N, C-alpha and C positions, 0 to 999 in steps of 0.2 A: 501494499500498500505504500502508495505514497503521493506529491504532490501537482495536480494536469501541469499541463502546461503548453505552452507554446503551437509546441510539437507537436502535442497530443488529444488538438482538437478534435479533426475527423473523425478517428475514432472513439471519443467521445460524444460525438452528434451519432453514430452507426450504433452506440452502445444503448442513447436519448432513445430511438427508433426502434431497437429490440424490445427494452423493457417498457414502452408505450405500448404493444403488442399486450403481455405478460399477463395474466392472468391472474385477481387477486385469494385472498379467502377463500370459500367455497363459495367461487365464480365472483364475490364480488372487486370490485377494479384495486388492483395497485397504486394507485394515480391519481388525482379530478377529471381525468381526461377520455371518453369514451376511444373504443378501438383505434375509431376509423374518423379520430379526428385530424383533419388538417392538417399541418404547421409547416409552416416559411423555414427550414431547416437553413438557407443560408440565412435570413436574419436573423434566425435559433443562435445559432453562432459564432456573428456578428456582435449582438448583444453581450451574448458566454464572454467572449472574450473583453470583450471593454468591462462588463464587471470582476474580470479577473484580473484586468490592473485598477483597479481602480483602489484608492487607500479607504487602509477598514475603518476614515475619519469619515469617507466621507458615505452621502446615501449610495445606496443602491452596488457596494462592493459586493463581490463573493469565492470564495477557494471551492473548490472544488480537489479533492481524492482519490483519483481510483486504483484498484487491483484490478494492474495487466497479468497475465498471460502471452508468449508469446503474440506478441504486438496487438490483441487482443481486451479489450476493458470486460472487464467482470466481475464488477460491482462496481459502485462505487456512496461516498458521499459527497452531499455536494451545502457548505453555507454562503449564505446571504441573506441580505439586510432587506430588508422591503421600503421603510424609508427615513425622512433624518429625523423621528421622533424616537427609532425605537436603534439610533448605531449600538449601545450600549447592547444587545443583543442581537443574535442571529439565526435563523431557522434554519432546520434538519431535516433535512429528508425529501419535500417538496422541488421536486425541478420551475 
């Protein structure tokens, strides 16, 4: 497990795509999006890279940590800040 970097972004997005299709427990969703939800993956990639570069003292920062084997992301932890009033907090998990 290590911090994700700029060079990992394509593999992180590919992991996100796989992860979004996975079912949750007893058929429930494991994330807040329906399996057929359409994402603009290029825009998502830009947003993720931008949030990775923000200092944690600025609104909208994020950091991703990934589990990688043979150049494939197998798991992740994504920490992010949502808005200025919560700079002292990090949301864990949701994409």
